[in-house]
Backbone bond lengths (Angstrom), bond angles and torsions (degrees), N, CA, C in turn:
res aa  C-N    CA-C-N  psi(-1)  N-CA   C-N-CA  omega(-1)  CA-C   N-CA-C  phi
1 X - - - 1.456 - - 1.528 112.57 -
2 X 1.323 118.13 -20.69 1.467 119.82 -177.46 1.529 111.58 -65.61
3 X 1.333 116.95 -24.12 1.459 119.43 177.93 1.527 112.40 -67.78
4 X 1.305 117.04 -18.00 1.463 120.95 -179.30 1.524 112.31 -103.97
5 X 1.317 116.97 -1.77 1.466 120.09 -179.04 1.527 109.30 -94.35
6 X 1.336 117.37 120.49 1.467 119.57 -179.17 1.522 111.18 -69.70
7 X 1.315 115.52 156.18 1.457 120.44 174.70 1.526 110.71 -73.75
8 X 1.340 115.99 -31.68 1.462 121.74 -178.49 1.520 109.21 -139.70
9 X 1.317 115.20 149.79 1.460 121.89 178.13 1.519 108.57 -129.80
10 X 1.324 116.16 125.01 1.455 122.71 177.10 1.523 108.80 -126.01
11 X 1.301 115.95 153.01 1.460 120.72 177.64 1.533 110.60 -67.44
12 X 1.325 116.99 -45.54 1.472 123.69 -170.80 1.522 108.22 -141.79
13 X 1.312 117.38 151.11 1.469 120.30 -179.77 1.521 111.93 -56.41
14 X 1.322 117.53 -34.54 1.465 120.50 -177.41 1.528 112.41 -70.36
15 X 1.331 117.77 -10.39 1.466 121.08 174.91 1.524 111.10 -76.43
16 X 1.314 117.09 -10.80 1.462 122.13 175.56 1.522 106.06 -83.67
17 X 1.312 115.50 96.52 1.466 121.08 -172.15 1.525 112.07 -82.88
18 X 1.313 114.51 163.06 1.459 120.04 176.44 1.524 110.11 -62.64
19 X 1.317 116.98 -36.59 1.463 120.74 177.20 1.516 111.87 -61.90
20 X 1.334 116.01 -43.26 1.455 120.29 178.67 1.526 110.51 -64.28
21 X 1.325 116.30 -43.14 1.461 120.72 179.60 1.527 110.94 -63.00
22 X 1.320 116.19 -42.33 1.458 120.87 179.17 1.535 110.64 -65.02
23 X 1.332 116.63 -45.47 1.473 122.00 179.12 1.532 111.28 -58.45
24 X 1.332 116.58 -34.98 1.462 122.26 -179.00 1.531 113.05 -94.79
25 X 1.336 116.08 9.37 1.469 122.23 175.95 1.530 112.60 54.31
26 X 1.327 116.30 44.14 1.467 121.26 -178.33 1.525 110.28 -87.86
27 X 1.325 115.05 126.44 1.470 122.55 177.86 1.526 111.51 -111.01
28 X 1.342 116.02 -26.36 1.465 121.56 -179.64 1.531 109.48 -132.96
29 X 1.314 115.24 136.26 1.457 121.66 171.80 1.520 106.69 -115.32
30 X 1.309 116.28 115.97 1.453 121.99 173.79 1.518 105.65 -97.15
31 X 1.324 116.32 117.57 1.463 119.43 -170.54 1.518 113.05 -129.53
32 X 1.311 113.09 142.55 1.450 121.35 166.41 1.530 107.46 -65.04
33 X 1.310 116.96 166.64 1.462 121.24 -179.20 1.524 111.97 -109.56
34 X 1.328 116.49 -73.42 1.465 120.84 -172.36 1.519 112.03 -67.35
35 X 1.297 115.19 129.89 1.466 126.26 -178.56 1.523 112.77 73.23
36 X 1.333 117.85 -3.63 1.468 122.00 176.36 1.523 110.16 -104.79
37 X 1.324 116.99 -56.48 1.466 121.86 -179.46 1.522 112.96 -103.65
38 X 1.314 116.30 -22.02 1.470 121.67 179.82 1.524 108.29 -150.95
39 X 1.308 115.13 154.78 1.468 118.71 174.09 1.525 107.86 -61.41
40 X 1.316 115.75 153.93 1.465 121.39 -176.06 1.532 111.38 -50.32
41 X 1.339 115.32 124.25 1.471 124.38 179.06 1.530 115.03 61.15
42 X 1.333 117.48 23.84 1.463 121.37 178.56 1.529 110.68 -111.37
43 X 1.319 115.20 163.49 1.461 121.56 175.65 1.524 109.33 -77.17
44 X 1.308 116.21 172.30 1.457 121.30 178.00 1.519 111.71 -72.81
45 X 1.311 115.75 152.24 1.466 122.74 -179.45 1.525 110.13 -92.99
46 X 1.307 116.18 175.98 1.471 122.31 174.80 1.539 109.21 -60.55
47 X 1.343 116.75 -39.89 1.476 120.35 176.26 1.526 110.72 -56.95
48 X 1.327 116.28 -44.01 1.457 119.93 179.83 1.527 110.46 -64.36
49 X 1.319 116.90 -46.37 1.470 120.66 -178.88 1.522 111.76 -59.31
50 X 1.327 116.88 -42.54 1.463 120.73 179.07 1.530 111.03 -65.91
51 X 1.337 116.71 -43.31 1.457 121.61 179.73 1.521 110.55 -62.72
52 X 1.331 116.32 -45.32 1.459 121.43 -179.98 1.531 110.96 -62.65
53 X 1.320 117.34 -40.71 1.470 120.56 178.62 1.528 110.53 -59.26
54 X 1.329 116.57 -41.00 1.462 120.29 177.09 1.515 112.21 -64.15
55 X 1.336 116.03 -41.45 1.469 119.57 177.94 1.522 110.29 -60.36
56 X 1.317 115.69 -47.52 1.466 119.69 -178.23 1.523 111.04 -62.94
57 X 1.334 117.24 -39.90 1.466 121.37 178.79 1.525 112.11 -61.55
58 X 1.329 116.81 -26.63 1.465 121.59 -178.12 1.536 112.42 -106.83
59 X 1.332 115.20 16.08 1.475 121.25 176.91 1.519 113.62 56.27
60 X 1.332 116.00 38.40 1.456 121.69 173.80 1.521 106.38 -103.03
61 X 1.320 116.54 121.74 1.460 120.52 -176.02 1.523 111.28 -90.05
62 X 1.324 115.19 126.78 1.459 122.50 174.61 1.522 108.14 -98.02
63 X 1.327 115.84 127.92 1.460 122.27 179.44 1.526 107.35 -125.69
64 X 1.323 116.31 125.48 1.457 121.37 -179.41 1.526 109.24 -88.23
65 X 1.334 115.25 130.68 1.465 122.97 175.95 1.519 107.20 -127.94
66 X 1.316 115.87 106.83 1.458 120.42 -175.17 1.520 111.07 -124.14
67 X 1.316 115.84 146.69 1.461 119.95 171.75 1.521 110.82 -83.37
68 X 1.321 117.21 -5.06 1.454 122.42 176.44 1.536 108.69 -73.78
69 X 1.307 117.02 178.66 1.468 122.02 -177.18 1.529 111.84 -69.22
70 X 1.325 114.75 157.67 1.464 119.23 175.74 1.524 110.38 -63.79
71 X 1.327 117.04 -32.62 1.465 120.22 177.68 1.514 111.73 -60.62
72 X 1.320 117.42 -45.30 1.465 121.24 177.60 1.529 110.63 -61.53
73 X 1.318 116.05 -44.32 1.457 120.56 -179.85 1.528 110.29 -62.80
74 X 1.321 117.56 -45.35 1.466 121.33 -179.81 1.530 111.84 -61.94
75 X 1.328 116.91 -40.64 1.472 119.60 179.06 1.530 111.44 -60.90
76 X 1.326 115.60 -32.88 1.459 119.86 179.21 1.531 111.80 -81.20
77 X 1.322 117.98 -46.25 1.466 121.48 -169.55 1.527 115.31 -80.79
78 X 1.309 117.29 -35.52 1.478 119.72 -173.67 1.531 113.51 -57.30
79 X 1.339 119.90 -44.70 1.474 118.61 179.33 1.532 113.38 -61.48
80 X 1.316 117.19 -24.75 1.464 121.51 -177.78 1.530 112.98 -99.64
81 X 1.320 115.61 -3.29 1.465 121.74 -179.48 1.527 111.48 54.17
82 X 1.342 114.85 51.24 1.455 120.85 175.34 1.527 108.48 -121.42
83 X 1.313 115.44 158.01 1.469 120.39 179.91 1.522 109.72 -78.46
84 X 1.321 115.21 141.83 1.450 119.69 178.00 1.520 111.43 -149.57
85 X 1.316 115.01 141.31 1.447 121.57 -177.58 1.521 109.47 -129.55
86 X 1.318 115.64 119.77 1.457 121.66 176.48 1.515 110.43 -91.54
87 X 1.325 115.43 172.96 1.465 121.39 179.86 1.526 110.68 49.51
88 X 1.327 115.71 45.35 1.472 121.80 -174.69 1.522 113.23 -73.04
89 X 1.316 117.80 -15.79 1.476 122.90 177.60 1.529 113.07 63.33
90 X 1.337 116.99 30.19 1.466 119.73 176.53 1.526 109.11 -60.93
91 X 1.288 119.97 137.69 1.462 129.27 15.41 1.531 115.43 -91.23
92 X 1.326 119.11 9.40 1.465 120.38 175.07 1.530 108.81 -61.07
93 X 1.315 116.16 152.21 1.467 119.85 -173.50 1.526 115.13 -117.37
94 X 1.301 118.48 -9.88 1.466 120.88 -173.34 1.524 112.31 -56.87
95 X 1.311 117.48 -52.35 1.466 121.59 -178.71 1.530 110.41 -62.86
96 X 1.310 116.19 -41.31 1.463 120.82 -176.19 1.526 110.93 -69.35
97 X 1.325 117.81 -37.07 1.463 120.47 176.04 1.528 110.50 -60.09
98 X 1.319 116.65 -39.15 1.465 120.54 177.11 1.519 111.98 -64.76
99 X 1.330 116.32 -40.64 1.468 121.34 177.68 1.525 109.96 -64.00
100 X 1.323 116.21 -43.99 1.463 120.24 179.12 1.524 111.03 -60.41
101 X 1.314 116.32 -43.33 1.471 120.11 179.83 1.520 110.27 -62.43
102 X 1.330 115.93 -44.56 1.463 120.93 179.61 1.529 111.68 -60.22
103 X 1.329 117.07 -36.82 1.464 121.95 -178.37 1.525 113.13 -86.94
104 X 1.315 116.97 -9.81 1.459 120.25 -175.74 1.522 112.24 72.28
105 X 1.329 116.69 27.16 1.467 121.67 -178.71 1.523 110.42 -86.48
106 X 1.302 115.56 138.82 1.463 122.24 178.78 1.530 109.04 -111.91
107 X 1.332 118.15 142.52 1.465 120.03 179.35 1.525 113.46 -55.94
108 X 1.337 117.11 -37.35 1.459 120.19 -176.47 1.535 114.25 -71.18
109 X 1.333 117.46 -15.14 1.469 120.13 176.84 1.528 111.03 -118.22
110 X 1.321 115.94 22.25 1.463 121.73 -179.72 1.519 109.81 -127.01
111 X 1.330 115.37 153.81 1.463 120.74 170.18 1.521 107.98 -126.58
112 X 1.325 114.53 154.98 1.459 121.11 173.82 1.519 106.54 -111.63
113 X 1.312 116.33 121.08 1.461 123.88 -176.03 1.519 109.84 -110.78
114 X 1.318 116.34 131.71 1.456 118.72 178.06 1.512 112.22 -168.20
115 X 1.329 114.11 177.88 1.469 121.06 -177.91 1.524 112.54 -113.82
116 X 1.341 118.07 -1.35 1.465 120.49 -177.54 1.526 111.05 -124.49
117 X 1.315 114.57 138.98 1.464 120.67 -179.32 1.519 112.67 -72.80
118 X 1.333 117.12 -43.97 1.467 121.00 -170.66 1.523 114.25 -79.43
119 X 1.300 117.55 -14.09 1.465 120.03 176.46 1.526 109.72 -112.93
120 X 1.314 117.44 -64.52 1.466 121.84 -172.17 1.523 113.56 -69.24
121 X 1.316 116.94 -54.69 1.461 119.98 -175.88 1.532 110.66 -67.37
122 X 1.311 116.93 -45.58 1.462 119.67 178.78 1.529 111.06 -60.56
123 X 1.319 117.02 -41.81 1.464 121.22 179.01 1.528 110.72 -61.44
124 X 1.332 116.07 -49.25 1.466 119.84 179.12 1.517 112.64 -58.68
125 X 1.334 116.58 -40.93 1.474 121.15 177.84 1.530 110.20 -62.92
126 X 1.312 116.38 -42.61 1.470 120.45 -179.79 1.525 111.67 -65.27
127 X 1.333 116.62 -26.99 1.461 121.58 178.73 1.528 112.39 -85.91
128 X 1.339 116.82 -6.12 1.460 120.99 179.72 1.519 114.32 80.68
129 X 1.329 116.83 18.40 1.464 121.67 179.94 1.518 111.30 -95.34
130 X 1.334 115.32 160.86 1.459 120.35 166.04 1.521 106.00 -69.69
131 X 1.320 115.65 144.33 1.459 119.70 -178.35 1.522 110.92 -117.84
132 X 1.331 114.80 145.00 1.460 122.03 -179.48 1.521 108.52 -129.40
133 X 1.325 115.09 121.55 1.463 121.43 177.28 1.518 108.96 -102.20
134 X 1.332 116.32 133.44 1.461 121.89 173.24 1.518 108.83 -118.24
135 X 1.320 115.03 156.19 1.457 119.67 175.33 1.527 108.75 -68.09
136 X 1.316 118.01 142.04 1.471 119.94 -177.84 1.525 112.29 -65.79
137 X 1.321 114.94 142.16 1.463 121.44 174.75 1.522 109.03 -81.53
138 X 1.304 117.36 128.06 1.464 123.84 176.32 1.536 113.11 47.55
139 X 1.327 117.68 59.77 1.472 120.14 -177.63 1.528 113.55 -62.15
140 X 1.310 116.80 -20.15 1.464 119.27 179.01 1.529 112.78 -68.31
141 X 1.337 117.39 -12.81 1.468 121.53 179.91 1.529 112.98 -106.41
142 X 1.337 116.65 12.66 1.461 119.85 -178.68 1.524 111.55 -81.50
143 X 1.324 116.74 154.71 1.469 120.52 175.34 1.526 111.04 -62.39
144 X 1.304 116.65 158.04 1.458 122.55 -176.52 1.527 112.63 -59.05
145 X 1.340 117.09 -37.68 1.466 119.13 -177.66 1.530 111.82 -66.25
146 X 1.312 117.44 -31.56 1.462 120.49 177.24 1.533 109.53 -71.01
147 X 1.308 116.72 -37.96 1.469 120.87 177.92 1.530 111.07 -60.07
148 X 1.319 116.79 -38.79 1.466 120.65 177.77 1.526 110.10 -64.67
149 X 1.338 116.92 -44.17 1.463 120.11 178.80 1.523 111.48 -61.76
150 X 1.312 116.73 -35.00 1.474 120.19 179.86 1.527 110.45 -62.82
151 X 1.316 116.94 -36.98 1.467 120.61 178.02 1.531 110.18 -63.27
152 X 1.327 116.63 -42.17 1.461 120.79 178.54 1.534 111.19 -68.05
153 X 1.332 116.28 -36.39 1.467 120.18 177.98 1.525 111.21 -61.75
154 X 1.312 117.21 -36.04 1.459 121.42 179.51 1.526 110.44 -59.58
155 X 1.309 116.38 -39.84 1.471 120.95 178.21 1.531 109.89 -63.82
156 X 1.316 116.86 -44.77 1.467 121.11 -179.64 1.528 110.56 -64.33
157 X 1.322 117.17 -43.24 1.482 120.99 -178.93 1.516 112.02 -59.85
158 X 1.308 117.41 -33.08 1.474 120.36 179.82 1.516 111.84 -66.72
159 X 1.325 117.88 -18.87 1.470 122.00 -179.70 1.519 112.77 -90.72
160 X 1.321 118.35 -2.20 1.463 121.13 179.14 1.483 106.37 -69.97
């Protein structure tokens, strides 16, 4: 069960402050997209834009890793000029290890941010990163398959 338990839990991505990132020596944030940084299939909010501006000002690179399509990822990332990879196959790590190598990212200076235990948190743990779980944004608009996973996550959370 420890593979599904995040190292940190925050209500919202914007609660991850620059001070916290600096204290934890974070240089790269590998993040899920839908329900983590934006509501499912939606653009980024003002909160996201402000948070991203702070990251960029402090040379912290945000990289989107989504199991959604590359088209969805591109629609989100291109306006913000950030890197994004769709069809990431989380919790598998092969593709992500290649991305990390290309970016020069190290597990000890990276975090994995997401809203799901079985994809995001497990993937980050398998990569040797600190993991951060946030509450999902607008869960009432999630696809049915995600709703089923949330029910299973509740069972796992009770064992923490």
